[in-house]
All heavy atoms as a GROMACS GRO file, in nm:
protein
  585
    1MET      N    1  -0.863   1.385   0.443
    1MET     CA    2  -0.990   1.342   0.390
    1MET      C    3  -0.969   1.296   0.245
    1MET      O    4  -0.959   1.382   0.156
    1MET     CB    5  -1.090   1.461   0.399
    1MET     CG    6  -1.225   1.425   0.349
    1MET     SD    7  -1.345   1.562   0.339
    1MET     CE    8  -1.352   1.626   0.503
    2PRO      N    9  -0.956   1.169   0.219
    2PRO     CA   10  -0.936   1.125   0.081
    2PRO      C   11  -1.057   1.146  -0.007
    2PRO      O   12  -1.172   1.129   0.043
    2PRO     CB   13  -0.904   0.974   0.095
    2PRO     CG   14  -0.935   0.934   0.235
    2PRO     CD   15  -0.953   1.060   0.312
    3VAL      N   16  -1.034   1.188  -0.129
    3VAL     CA   17  -1.144   1.216  -0.222
    3VAL      C   18  -1.106   1.149  -0.355
    3VAL      O   19  -0.994   1.155  -0.404
    3VAL     CB   20  -1.159   1.365  -0.242
    3VAL    CG1   21  -1.263   1.402  -0.351
    3VAL    CG2   22  -1.196   1.435  -0.111
    4ALA      N   23  -1.204   1.089  -0.422
    4ALA     CA   24  -1.189   1.027  -0.550
    4ALA      C   25  -1.272   1.105  -0.648
    4ALA      O   26  -1.383   1.147  -0.618
    4ALA     CB   27  -1.234   0.880  -0.553
    5ASP      N   28  -1.216   1.132  -0.769
    5ASP     CA   29  -1.291   1.206  -0.870
    5ASP      C   30  -1.377   1.104  -0.946
    5ASP      O   31  -1.328   1.003  -0.995
    5ASP     CB   32  -1.199   1.268  -0.974
    5ASP     CG   33  -1.126   1.389  -0.908
    5ASP    OD1   34  -1.186   1.456  -0.820
    5ASP    OD2   35  -1.005   1.412  -0.942
    6ALA      N   36  -1.510   1.135  -0.947
    6ALA     CA   37  -1.607   1.057  -1.026
    6ALA      C   38  -1.645   1.132  -1.150
    6ALA      O   39  -1.589   1.241  -1.175
    6ALA     CB   40  -1.726   1.024  -0.937
    7ARG      N   41  -1.733   1.082  -1.226
    7ARG     CA   42  -1.774   1.149  -1.352
    7ARG      C   43  -1.817   1.290  -1.334
    7ARG      O   44  -1.763   1.383  -1.392
    7ARG     CB   45  -1.885   1.071  -1.416
    7ARG     CG   46  -1.840   0.950  -1.486
    7ARG     CD   47  -1.948   0.889  -1.572
    7ARG     NE   48  -1.907   0.762  -1.620
    7ARG     CZ   49  -1.980   0.671  -1.670
    7ARG    NH1   50  -2.111   0.695  -1.680
    7ARG    NH2   51  -1.935   0.563  -1.716
    8ASP      N   52  -1.916   1.317  -1.242
    8ASP     CA   53  -1.974   1.449  -1.233
    8ASP      C   54  -1.960   1.506  -1.095
    8ASP      O   55  -2.019   1.604  -1.060
    8ASP     CB   56  -2.122   1.448  -1.265
    8ASP     CG   57  -2.149   1.404  -1.410
    8ASP    OD1   58  -2.063   1.439  -1.497
    8ASP    OD2   59  -2.250   1.339  -1.438
    9CYS      N   60  -1.878   1.442  -1.007
    9CYS     CA   61  -1.861   1.492  -0.870
    9CYS      C   62  -1.735   1.436  -0.807
    9CYS      O   63  -1.664   1.358  -0.869
    9CYS     CB   64  -1.981   1.447  -0.785
    9CYS     SG   65  -1.999   1.271  -0.764
   10SER      N   66  -1.703   1.476  -0.686
   10SER     CA   67  -1.597   1.425  -0.605
   10SER      C   68  -1.654   1.344  -0.492
   10SER      O   69  -1.746   1.390  -0.422
   10SER     CB   70  -1.507   1.536  -0.555
   10SER     OG   71  -1.444   1.606  -0.658
   11ILE      N   72  -1.604   1.226  -0.465
   11ILE     CA   73  -1.655   1.133  -0.366
   11ILE      C   74  -1.551   1.126  -0.250
   11ILE      O   75  -1.442   1.082  -0.268
   11ILE     CB   76  -1.680   0.991  -0.423
   11ILE    CG1   77  -1.775   0.998  -0.539
   11ILE    CG2   78  -1.720   0.898  -0.313
   11ILE    CD1   79  -1.918   1.030  -0.500
   12HIS      N   80  -1.598   1.164  -0.127
   12HIS     CA   81  -1.517   1.148  -0.010
   12HIS      C   82  -1.535   1.001   0.039
   12HIS      O   83  -1.642   0.946   0.031
   12HIS     CB   84  -1.567   1.241   0.102
   12HIS     CG   85  -1.512   1.211   0.233
   12HIS    ND1   86  -1.588   1.139   0.331
   12HIS    CD2   87  -1.395   1.233   0.295
   12HIS    CE1   88  -1.512   1.122   0.436
   12HIS    NE2   89  -1.397   1.178   0.418
   13TYR      N   90  -1.421   0.946   0.086
   13TYR     CA   91  -1.431   0.808   0.139
   13TYR      C   92  -1.339   0.790   0.254
   13TYR      O   93  -1.243   0.868   0.275
   13TYR     CB   94  -1.402   0.707   0.025
   13TYR     CG   95  -1.260   0.709  -0.023
   13TYR    CD1   96  -1.163   0.626   0.028
   13TYR    CD2   97  -1.223   0.800  -0.125
   13TYR    CE1   98  -1.033   0.629  -0.021
   13TYR    CE2   99  -1.094   0.807  -0.173
   13TYR     CZ  100  -1.001   0.721  -0.122
   13TYR     OH  101  -0.873   0.724  -0.170
   14VAL      N  102  -1.365   0.683   0.328
   14VAL     CA  103  -1.278   0.646   0.445
   14VAL      C  104  -1.234   0.504   0.414
   14VAL      O  105  -1.314   0.418   0.372
   14VAL     CB  106  -1.358   0.649   0.578
   14VAL    CG1  107  -1.268   0.600   0.691
   14VAL    CG2  108  -1.409   0.786   0.604
   15GLU      N  109  -1.106   0.476   0.431
   15GLU     CA  110  -1.049   0.341   0.401
   15GLU      C  111  -0.969   0.298   0.527
   15GLU      O  112  -0.885   0.375   0.576
   15GLU     CB  113  -0.958   0.345   0.279
   15GLU     CG  114  -0.905   0.212   0.244
   15GLU     CD  115  -0.826   0.218   0.116
   15GLU    OE1  116  -0.795   0.324   0.060
   15GLU    OE2  117  -0.796   0.106   0.061
   16GLN      N  118  -0.989   0.175   0.573
   16GLN     CA  119  -0.918   0.118   0.683
   16GLN      C  120  -0.883  -0.023   0.658
   16GLN      O  121  -0.964  -0.096   0.592
   16GLN     CB  122  -1.005   0.127   0.815
   16GLN     CG  123  -1.040   0.264   0.858
   16GLN     CD  124  -1.126   0.267   0.983
   16GLN    OE1  125  -1.171   0.160   1.026
   16GLN    NE2  126  -1.152   0.383   1.034
   17GLY      N  127  -0.772  -0.067   0.709
   17GLY     CA  128  -0.733  -0.206   0.697
   17GLY      C  129  -0.679  -0.244   0.564
   17GLY      O  130  -0.690  -0.170   0.467
   18ASP      N  131  -0.618  -0.361   0.555
   18ASP     CA  132  -0.561  -0.411   0.434
   18ASP      C  133  -0.580  -0.559   0.413
   18ASP      O  134  -0.501  -0.628   0.354
   18ASP     CB  135  -0.414  -0.371   0.419
   18ASP     CG  136  -0.330  -0.426   0.533
   18ASP    OD1  137  -0.383  -0.490   0.622
   18ASP    OD2  138  -0.209  -0.400   0.532
   19GLY      N  139  -0.692  -0.610   0.471
   19GLY     CA  140  -0.714  -0.750   0.465
   19GLY      C  141  -0.750  -0.799   0.326
   19GLY      O  142  -0.773  -0.723   0.230
   20VAL      N  143  -0.765  -0.927   0.311
   20VAL     CA  144  -0.796  -0.989   0.186
   20VAL      C  145  -0.947  -0.975   0.145
   20VAL      O  146  -0.974  -0.988   0.028
   20VAL     CB  147  -0.759  -1.139   0.186
   20VAL    CG1  148  -0.608  -1.157   0.198
   20VAL    CG2  149  -0.829  -1.216   0.292
   21HIS      N  150  -1.031  -0.945   0.243
   21HIS     CA  151  -1.173  -0.928   0.212
   21HIS      C  152  -1.206  -0.782   0.218
   21HIS      O  153  -1.166  -0.710   0.309
   21HIS     CB  154  -1.258  -1.002   0.315
   21HIS     CG  155  -1.228  -1.147   0.326
   21HIS    ND1  156  -1.256  -1.239   0.228
   21HIS    CD2  157  -1.164  -1.219   0.425
   21HIS    CE1  158  -1.221  -1.361   0.264
   21HIS    NE2  159  -1.160  -1.349   0.382
   22THR      N  160  -1.278  -0.734   0.118
   22THR     CA  161  -1.321  -0.592   0.114
   22THR      C  162  -1.468  -0.577   0.150
   22THR      O  163  -1.551  -0.656   0.096
   22THR     CB  164  -1.294  -0.526  -0.024
   22THR    OG1  165  -1.152  -0.538  -0.052
   22THR    CG2  166  -1.339  -0.386  -0.023
   23VAL      N  167  -1.498  -0.489   0.245
   23VAL     CA  168  -1.634  -0.462   0.285
   23VAL      C  169  -1.668  -0.321   0.253
   23VAL      O  170  -1.591  -0.229   0.287
   23VAL     CB  171  -1.654  -0.487   0.440
   23VAL    CG1  172  -1.798  -0.460   0.483
   23VAL    CG2  173  -1.612  -0.629   0.475
   24LEU      N  174  -1.773  -0.296   0.182
   24LEU     CA  175  -1.818  -0.166   0.140
   24LEU      C  176  -1.935  -0.124   0.220
   24LEU      O  177  -2.032  -0.192   0.234
   24LEU     CB  178  -1.857  -0.169  -0.012
   24LEU     CG  179  -1.912  -0.042  -0.064
   24LEU    CD1  180  -1.807   0.068  -0.066
   24LEU    CD2  181  -1.960  -0.068  -0.211
   25PHE      N  182  -1.923  -0.002   0.285
   25PHE     CA  183  -2.033   0.052   0.370
   25PHE      C  184  -2.096   0.168   0.293
   25PHE      O  185  -2.032   0.261   0.256
   25PHE     CB  186  -1.972   0.103   0.501
   25PHE     CG  187  -1.917  -0.008   0.590
   25PHE    CD1  188  -1.786  -0.040   0.576
   25PHE    CD2  189  -1.997  -0.071   0.681
   25PHE    CE1  190  -1.729  -0.141   0.656
   25PHE    CE2  191  -1.943  -0.169   0.761
   25PHE     CZ  192  -1.811  -0.206   0.749
   26LEU      N  193  -2.226   0.163   0.271
   26LEU     CA  194  -2.301   0.272   0.210
   26LEU      C  195  -2.411   0.317   0.304
   26LEU      O  196  -2.483   0.236   0.368
   26LEU     CB  197  -2.366   0.221   0.079
   26LEU     CG  198  -2.268   0.190  -0.034
   26LEU    CD1  199  -2.339   0.132  -0.150
   26LEU    CD2  200  -2.190   0.312  -0.074
   27HIS      N  201  -2.422   0.445   0.320
   27HIS     CA  202  -2.522   0.501   0.412
   27HIS      C  203  -2.655   0.531   0.340
   27HIS      O  204  -2.665   0.522   0.221
   27HIS     CB  205  -2.469   0.632   0.475
   27HIS     CG  206  -2.437   0.737   0.374
   27HIS    ND1  207  -2.533   0.817   0.319
   27HIS    CD2  208  -2.322   0.775   0.315
   27HIS    CE1  209  -2.478   0.903   0.233
   27HIS    NE2  210  -2.347   0.876   0.229
   28GLY      N  211  -2.751   0.568   0.420
   28GLY     CA  212  -2.886   0.605   0.369
   28GLY      C  213  -2.893   0.750   0.333
   28GLY      O  214  -2.800   0.826   0.341
   29LEU      N  215  -3.011   0.794   0.296
   29LEU     CA  216  -3.043   0.930   0.258
   29LEU      C  217  -3.009   1.026   0.370
   29LEU      O  218  -3.046   1.003   0.488
   29LEU     CB  219  -3.190   0.939   0.220
   29LEU     CG  220  -3.237   1.077   0.169
   29LEU    CD1  221  -3.168   1.109   0.038
   29LEU    CD2  222  -3.388   1.074   0.148
   30LEU      N  223  -2.940   1.132   0.333
   30LEU     CA  224  -2.908   1.245   0.424
   30LEU      C  225  -2.815   1.201   0.542
   30LEU      O  226  -2.815   1.262   0.646
   30LEU     CB  227  -3.028   1.314   0.478
   30LEU     CG  228  -3.123   1.372   0.374
   30LEU    CD1  229  -3.246   1.425   0.439
   30LEU    CD2  230  -3.054   1.469   0.287
   31GLN      N  231  -2.732   1.098   0.523
   31GLN     CA  232  -2.635   1.053   0.622
   31GLN      C  233  -2.494   1.070   0.562
   31GLN      O  234  -2.477   1.127   0.455
   31GLN     CB  235  -2.666   0.912   0.666
   31GLN     CG  236  -2.801   0.900   0.738
   31GLN     CD  237  -2.830   0.757   0.772
   31GLN    OE1  238  -2.785   0.665   0.710
   31GLN    NE2  239  -2.912   0.742   0.873
   32SER      N  240  -2.399   1.012   0.624
   32SER     CA  241  -2.260   1.013   0.575
   32SER      C  242  -2.180   0.889   0.620
   32SER      O  243  -2.237   0.807   0.695
   32SER     CB  244  -2.188   1.139   0.622
   32SER     OG  245  -2.155   1.129   0.759
   33SER      N  246  -2.057   0.880   0.576
   33SER     CA  247  -1.976   0.764   0.614
   33SER      C  248  -1.951   0.765   0.762
   33SER      O  249  -1.911   0.661   0.819
   33SER     CB  250  -1.846   0.771   0.537
   33SER     OG  251  -1.776   0.892   0.561
   34ALA      N  252  -1.967   0.879   0.833
   34ALA     CA  253  -1.950   0.882   0.983
   34ALA      C  254  -2.039   0.779   1.052
   34ALA      O  255  -2.004   0.735   1.162
   34ALA     CB  256  -1.976   1.023   1.030
   35LEU      N  257  -2.149   0.747   0.989
   35LEU     CA  258  -2.239   0.646   1.045
   35LEU      C  259  -2.169   0.516   1.080
   35LEU      O  260  -2.208   0.445   1.170
   35LEU     CB  261  -2.357   0.621   0.946
   35LEU     CG  262  -2.459   0.514   0.974
   35LEU    CD1  263  -2.548   0.563   1.092
   35LEU    CD2  264  -2.543   0.486   0.855
   36TRP      N  265  -2.070   0.478   1.002
   36TRP     CA  266  -2.004   0.345   1.009
   36TRP      C  267  -1.878   0.344   1.090
   36TRP      O  268  -1.811   0.242   1.102
   36TRP     CB  269  -1.974   0.298   0.872
   36TRP     CG  270  -2.095   0.291   0.779
   36TRP    CD1  271  -2.126   0.365   0.670
   36TRP    CD2  272  -2.204   0.199   0.800
   36TRP    NE1  273  -2.246   0.328   0.617
   36TRP    CE2  274  -2.295   0.227   0.697
   36TRP    CE3  275  -2.235   0.096   0.890
   36TRP    CZ2  276  -2.417   0.157   0.682
   36TRP    CZ3  277  -2.356   0.029   0.875
   36TRP    CH2  278  -2.440   0.058   0.771
   37LYS      N  279  -1.835   0.459   1.148
   37LYS     CA  280  -1.705   0.471   1.213
   37LYS      C  281  -1.681   0.362   1.320
   37LYS      O  282  -1.583   0.296   1.321
   37LYS     CB  283  -1.687   0.608   1.274
   37LYS     CG  284  -1.637   0.711   1.184
   37LYS     CD  285  -1.612   0.841   1.259
   37LYS     CE  286  -1.560   0.947   1.162
   37LYS     NZ  287  -1.538   1.073   1.237
   38SER      N  288  -1.771   0.350   1.416
   38SER     CA  289  -1.748   0.253   1.524
   38SER      C  290  -1.750   0.108   1.473
   38SER      O  291  -1.671   0.029   1.518
   38SER     CB  292  -1.848   0.272   1.636
   38SER     OG  293  -1.978   0.247   1.591
   39LEU      N  294  -1.834   0.078   1.379
   39LEU     CA  295  -1.835  -0.060   1.324
   39LEU      C  296  -1.708  -0.088   1.247
   39LEU      O  297  -1.652  -0.198   1.260
   39LEU     CB  298  -1.961  -0.078   1.234
   39LEU     CG  299  -1.975  -0.213   1.172
   39LEU    CD1  300  -1.989  -0.324   1.278
   39LEU    CD2  301  -2.090  -0.220   1.078
   40MET      N  302  -1.663   0.004   1.170
   40MET     CA  303  -1.541  -0.017   1.096
   40MET      C  304  -1.420  -0.038   1.190
   40MET      O  305  -1.336  -0.121   1.163
   40MET     CB  306  -1.510   0.105   1.004
   40MET     CG  307  -1.609   0.113   0.885
   40MET     SD  308  -1.585   0.256   0.784
   40MET     CE  309  -1.427   0.223   0.706
   41ARG      N  310  -1.415   0.039   1.301
   41ARG     CA  311  -1.304   0.025   1.394
   41ARG      C  312  -1.308  -0.113   1.465
   41ARG      O  313  -1.203  -0.164   1.504
   41ARG     CB  314  -1.309   0.134   1.496
   41ARG     CG  315  -1.250   0.263   1.451
   41ARG     CD  316  -1.222   0.361   1.565
   41ARG     NE  317  -1.347   0.390   1.638
   41ARG     CZ  318  -1.420   0.497   1.621
   41ARG    NH1  319  -1.388   0.586   1.536
   41ARG    NH2  320  -1.530   0.518   1.694
   42SER      N  321  -1.423  -0.168   1.479
   42SER     CA  322  -1.437  -0.294   1.554
   42SER      C  323  -1.403  -0.418   1.469
   42SER      O  324  -1.387  -0.526   1.525
   42SER     CB  325  -1.577  -0.311   1.610
   42SER     OG  326  -1.675  -0.333   1.507
   43MET      N  327  -1.385  -0.404   1.339
   43MET     CA  328  -1.351  -0.514   1.256
   43MET      C  329  -1.203  -0.544   1.252
   43MET      O  330  -1.124  -0.444   1.257
   43MET     CB  331  -1.408  -0.492   1.114
   43MET     CG  332  -1.557  -0.482   1.102
   43MET     SD  333  -1.612  -0.441   0.938
   43MET     CE  334  -1.589  -0.599   0.860
   44PRO      N  335  -1.158  -0.668   1.241
   44PRO     CA  336  -1.020  -0.696   1.237
   44PRO      C  337  -0.948  -0.639   1.111
   44PRO      O  338  -0.996  -0.662   1.001
   44PRO     CB  339  -1.010  -0.851   1.235
   44PRO     CG  340  -1.146  -0.903   1.259
   44PRO     CD  341  -1.241  -0.786   1.241
   45THR      N  342  -0.842  -0.565   1.135
   45THR     CA  343  -0.770  -0.499   1.021
   45THR      C  344  -0.694  -0.600   0.938
   45THR      O  345  -0.678  -0.580   0.818
   45THR     CB  346  -0.672  -0.394   1.066
   45THR    OG1  347  -0.578  -0.452   1.160
   45THR    CG2  348  -0.745  -0.279   1.134
   46ILE      N  349  -0.653  -0.714   0.994
   46ILE     CA  350  -0.578  -0.809   0.922
   46ILE      C  351  -0.667  -0.882   0.819
   46ILE      O  352  -0.628  -0.914   0.711
   46ILE     CB  353  -0.510  -0.911   1.014
   46ILE    CG1  354  -0.407  -0.842   1.097
   46ILE    CG2  355  -0.456  -1.033   0.943
   46ILE    CD1  356  -0.346  -0.928   1.205
   47GLU      N  357  -0.790  -0.902   0.855
   47GLU     CA  358  -0.883  -0.981   0.774
   47GLU      C  359  -0.960  -0.894   0.674
   47GLU      O  360  -0.997  -0.942   0.566
   47GLU     CB  361  -0.977  -1.056   0.864
   47GLU     CG  362  -1.041  -1.173   0.797
   47GLU     CD  363  -1.120  -1.261   0.900
   47GLU    OE1  364  -1.077  -1.264   1.020
   47GLU    OE2  365  -1.219  -1.319   0.856
   48PHE      N  366  -0.995  -0.770   0.711
   48PHE     CA  367  -1.090  -0.691   0.630
   48PHE      C  368  -1.033  -0.555   0.589
   48PHE      O  369  -0.981  -0.479   0.672
   48PHE     CB  370  -1.218  -0.667   0.709
   48PHE     CG  371  -1.294  -0.790   0.736
   48PHE    CD1  372  -1.288  -0.845   0.865
   48PHE    CD2  373  -1.369  -0.853   0.644
   48PHE    CE1  374  -1.355  -0.963   0.895
   48PHE    CE2  375  -1.440  -0.967   0.668
   48PHE     CZ  376  -1.437  -1.021   0.798
   49ARG      N  377  -1.042  -0.525   0.463
   49ARG     CA  378  -1.026  -0.389   0.414
   49ARG      C  379  -1.164  -0.327   0.412
   49ARG      O  380  -1.258  -0.384   0.355
   49ARG     CB  381  -0.972  -0.395   0.271
   49ARG     CG  382  -0.964  -0.258   0.206
   49ARG     CD  383  -0.901  -0.274   0.060
   49ARG     NE  384  -0.905  -0.141  -0.004
   49ARG     CZ  385  -0.943  -0.121  -0.123
   49ARG    NH1  386  -0.989  -0.224  -0.197
   49ARG    NH2  387  -0.937  -0.004  -0.176
   50ARG      N  388  -1.178  -0.210   0.476
   50ARG     CA  389  -1.309  -0.145   0.491
   50ARG      C  390  -1.312  -0.012   0.413
   50ARG      O  391  -1.221   0.065   0.425
   50ARG     CB  392  -1.340  -0.120   0.637
   50ARG     CG  393  -1.367  -0.252   0.706
   50ARG     CD  394  -1.294  -0.286   0.827
   50ARG     NE  395  -1.224  -0.181   0.895
   50ARG     CZ  396  -1.097  -0.199   0.946
   50ARG    NH1  397  -1.039  -0.311   0.927
   50ARG    NH2  398  -1.037  -0.108   1.012
   51LEU      N  399  -1.416   0.005   0.334
   51LEU     CA  400  -1.438   0.129   0.256
   51LEU      C  401  -1.576   0.186   0.289
   51LEU      O  402  -1.676   0.114   0.277
   51LEU     CB  403  -1.429   0.103   0.108
   51LEU     CG  404  -1.291   0.059   0.054
   51LEU    CD1  405  -1.311   0.013  -0.092
   51LEU    CD2  406  -1.194   0.176   0.057
   52ALA      N  407  -1.581   0.315   0.324
   52ALA     CA  408  -1.705   0.381   0.348
   52ALA      C  409  -1.712   0.507   0.263
   52ALA      O  410  -1.619   0.583   0.269
   52ALA     CB  411  -1.727   0.409   0.497
   53PHE      N  412  -1.813   0.522   0.182
   53PHE     CA  413  -1.825   0.640   0.092
   53PHE      C  414  -1.930   0.730   0.140
   53PHE      O  415  -2.029   0.688   0.193
   53PHE     CB  416  -1.863   0.591  -0.050
   53PHE     CG  417  -1.760   0.508  -0.116
   53PHE    CD1  418  -1.761   0.369  -0.105
   53PHE    CD2  419  -1.659   0.566  -0.192
   53PHE    CE1  420  -1.666   0.290  -0.168
   53PHE    CE2  421  -1.565   0.488  -0.253
   53PHE     CZ  422  -1.569   0.352  -0.243
   54ASP      N  423  -1.912   0.862   0.109
   54ASP     CA  424  -2.022   0.960   0.121
   54ASP      C  425  -2.088   0.963  -0.014
   54ASP      O  426  -2.018   0.997  -0.114
   54ASP     CB  427  -1.967   1.097   0.160
   54ASP     CG  428  -1.921   1.108   0.305
   54ASP    OD1  429  -1.964   1.020   0.387
   54ASP    OD2  430  -1.841   1.196   0.335
   55LEU      N  431  -2.208   0.932  -0.023
   55LEU     CA  432  -2.284   0.942  -0.149
   55LEU      C  433  -2.278   1.085  -0.203
   55LEU      O  434  -2.262   1.178  -0.124
   55LEU     CB  435  -2.425   0.890  -0.135
   55LEU     CG  436  -2.439   0.741  -0.106
   55LEU    CD1  437  -2.586   0.711  -0.080
   55LEU    CD2  438  -2.383   0.660  -0.219
   56PRO      N  439  -2.290   1.106  -0.331
   56PRO     CA  440  -2.291   1.242  -0.387
   56PRO      C  441  -2.390   1.334  -0.317
   56PRO      O  442  -2.507   1.292  -0.291
   56PRO     CB  443  -2.330   1.222  -0.534
   56PRO     CG  444  -2.286   1.083  -0.564
   56PRO     CD  445  -2.311   1.004  -0.437
   57GLY      N  446  -2.346   1.453  -0.276
   57GLY     CA  447  -2.428   1.550  -0.209
   57GLY      C  448  -2.437   1.527  -0.060
   57GLY      O  449  -2.503   1.602   0.010
   58CYS      N  450  -2.371   1.426  -0.003
   58CYS     CA  451  -2.372   1.396   0.138
   58CYS      C  452  -2.229   1.405   0.195
   58CYS      O  453  -2.136   1.378   0.121
   58CYS     CB  454  -2.430   1.256   0.162
   58CYS     SG  455  -2.596   1.235   0.108
   59GLY      N  456  -2.219   1.432   0.325
   59GLY     CA  457  -2.091   1.438   0.391
   59GLY      C  458  -1.995   1.529   0.317
   59GLY      O  459  -2.023   1.644   0.285
   60GLY      N  460  -1.878   1.475   0.282
   60GLY     CA  461  -1.770   1.553   0.215
   60GLY      C  462  -1.779   1.541   0.065
   60GLY      O  463  -1.687   1.590  -0.007
   61SER      N  464  -1.877   1.474   0.007
   61SER     CA  465  -1.887   1.458  -0.139
   61SER      C  466  -1.971   1.572  -0.203
   61SER      O  467  -2.061   1.624  -0.144
   61SER     CB  468  -1.956   1.327  -0.178
   61SER     OG  469  -1.880   1.216  -0.130
   62THR      N  470  -1.928   1.607  -0.322
   62THR     CA  471  -1.999   1.714  -0.393
   62THR      C  472  -2.125   1.654  -0.458
   62THR      O  473  -2.130   1.537  -0.485
   62THR     CB  474  -1.912   1.781  -0.500
   62THR    OG1  475  -1.868   1.683  -0.593
   62THR    CG2  476  -1.789   1.848  -0.440
   63PRO      N  477  -2.226   1.737  -0.481
   63PRO     CA  478  -2.351   1.688  -0.536
   63PRO      C  479  -2.343   1.662  -0.686
   63PRO      O  480  -2.258   1.720  -0.755
   63PRO     CB  481  -2.457   1.797  -0.505
   63PRO     CG  482  -2.375   1.919  -0.493
   63PRO     CD  483  -2.239   1.879  -0.444
   64LEU      N  484  -2.435   1.579  -0.735
   64LEU     CA  485  -2.445   1.552  -0.879
   64LEU      C  486  -2.546   1.656  -0.939
   64LEU      O  487  -2.635   1.702  -0.870
   64LEU     CB  488  -2.500   1.414  -0.906
   64LEU     CG  489  -2.411   1.298  -0.874
   64LEU    CD1  490  -2.491   1.167  -0.868
   64LEU    CD2  491  -2.301   1.287  -0.977
   65ALA      N  492  -2.526   1.685  -1.064
   65ALA     CA  493  -2.623   1.780  -1.135
   65ALA      C  494  -2.759   1.717  -1.137
   65ALA      O  495  -2.862   1.784  -1.118
   65ALA     CB  496  -2.576   1.811  -1.273
   66GLN      N  497  -2.767   1.586  -1.167
   66GLN     CA  498  -2.895   1.513  -1.169
   66GLN      C  499  -2.882   1.391  -1.081
   66GLN      O  500  -2.835   1.283  -1.124
   66GLN     CB  501  -2.931   1.477  -1.314
   66GLN     CG  502  -2.944   1.595  -1.399
   66GLN     CD  503  -3.031   1.566  -1.521
   66GLN    OE1  504  -3.067   1.454  -1.552
   66GLN    NE2  505  -3.058   1.669  -1.596
   67PRO      N  506  -2.923   1.406  -0.952
   67PRO     CA  507  -2.900   1.297  -0.856
   67PRO      C  508  -3.002   1.184  -0.863
   67PRO      O  509  -3.095   1.171  -0.784
   67PRO     CB  510  -2.910   1.366  -0.720
   67PRO     CG  511  -3.002   1.480  -0.751
   67PRO     CD  512  -2.977   1.524  -0.894
   68THR      N  513  -2.990   1.095  -0.960
   68THR     CA  514  -3.070   0.975  -0.973
   68THR      C  515  -2.998   0.861  -0.903
   68THR      O  516  -2.879   0.866  -0.880
   68THR     CB  517  -3.099   0.940  -1.117
   68THR    OG1  518  -2.977   0.907  -1.179
   68THR    CG2  519  -3.164   1.060  -1.192
   69ILE      N  520  -3.073   0.752  -0.873
   69ILE     CA  521  -3.008   0.634  -0.817
   69ILE      C  522  -2.901   0.579  -0.909
   69ILE      O  523  -2.793   0.543  -0.865
   69ILE     CB  524  -3.113   0.527  -0.786
   69ILE    CG1  525  -3.217   0.575  -0.684
   69ILE    CG2  526  -3.050   0.397  -0.741
   69ILE    CD1  527  -3.158   0.601  -0.547
   70ASP      N  528  -2.929   0.574  -1.038
   70ASP     CA  529  -2.833   0.522  -1.133
   70ASP      C  530  -2.707   0.610  -1.138
   70ASP      O  531  -2.593   0.561  -1.148
   70ASP     CB  532  -2.895   0.513  -1.273
   70ASP     CG  533  -2.994   0.401  -1.288
   70ASP    OD1  534  -2.986   0.306  -1.206
   70ASP    OD2  535  -3.081   0.406  -1.376
   71ALA      N  536  -2.726   0.741  -1.136
   71ALA     CA  537  -2.612   0.835  -1.135
   71ALA      C  538  -2.525   0.818  -1.008
   71ALA      O  539  -2.397   0.826  -1.014
   71ALA     CB  540  -2.656   0.979  -1.153
   72MET      N  541  -2.587   0.798  -0.896
   72MET     CA  542  -2.513   0.778  -0.770
   72MET      C  543  -2.436   0.648  -0.771
   72MET      O  544  -2.323   0.645  -0.735
   72MET     CB  545  -2.611   0.779  -0.648
   72MET     CG  546  -2.658   0.919  -0.613
   72MET     SD  547  -2.748   0.909  -0.464
   72MET     CE  548  -2.837   1.067  -0.468
   73ALA      N  549  -2.500   0.543  -0.819
   73ALA     CA  550  -2.428   0.415  -0.832
   73ALA      C  551  -2.312   0.425  -0.928
   73ALA      O  552  -2.204   0.369  -0.896
   73ALA     CB  553  -2.531   0.305  -0.879
   74ASP      N  554  -2.331   0.496  -1.034
   74ASP     CA  555  -2.222   0.514  -1.132
   74ASP      C  556  -2.108   0.592  -1.072
   74ASP      O  557  -1.990   0.561  -1.097
   74ASP     CB  558  -2.282   0.595  -1.254
   74ASP     CG  559  -2.227   0.549  -1.384
   74ASP    OD1  560  -2.176   0.434  -1.388
   74ASP    OD2  561  -2.228   0.626  -1.478
   75ALA      N  562  -2.137   0.695  -0.992
   75ALA     CA  563  -2.033   0.774  -0.925
   75ALA      C  564  -1.952   0.689  -0.827
   75ALA      O  565  -1.829   0.699  -0.823
   75ALA     CB  566  -2.096   0.891  -0.854
   76ILE      N  567  -2.016   0.600  -0.752
   76ILE     CA  568  -1.946   0.520  -0.658
   76ILE      C  569  -1.866   0.412  -0.729
   76ILE      O  570  -1.754   0.384  -0.697
   76ILE     CB  571  -2.044   0.453  -0.556
   76ILE    CG1  572  -2.111   0.558  -0.470
   76ILE    CG2  573  -1.975   0.349  -0.474
   76ILE    CD1  574  -2.014   0.639  -0.388
   77ARG      N  575  -1.919   0.358  -0.835
   77ARG     CA  576  -1.845   0.255  -0.916
   77ARG      C  577  -1.719   0.311  -0.966
   77ARG      O  578  -1.619   0.259  -0.968
   77ARG     CB  579  -1.939   0.209  -1.027
   77ARG     CG  580  -1.904   0.076  -1.086
   77ARG     CD  581  -1.997   0.031  -1.197
   77ARG     NE  582  -2.106   0.127  -1.210
   77ARG     CZ  583  -2.236   0.098  -1.210
   77ARG    NH1  584  -2.278  -0.019  -1.197
   77ARG    NH2  585  -2.327   0.192  -1.226
   0.00000   0.00000   0.00000
């Protein structure tokens, strides 16, 4: 389970493929990157690099002290 350190939390992510185009998958409230598993597997690995993140406080990511939209976007960036 790969994890990236963000400013105020740790972000779990899934990465597949090594194509020249990168596609970022973000889930909705109270979901996780698992939402995108089947779609990510169906995309060509040669053409697309796929990244799916668990937003702070969801899935395998730790929560933010103050979970605002701006703070979540900052953590993913």
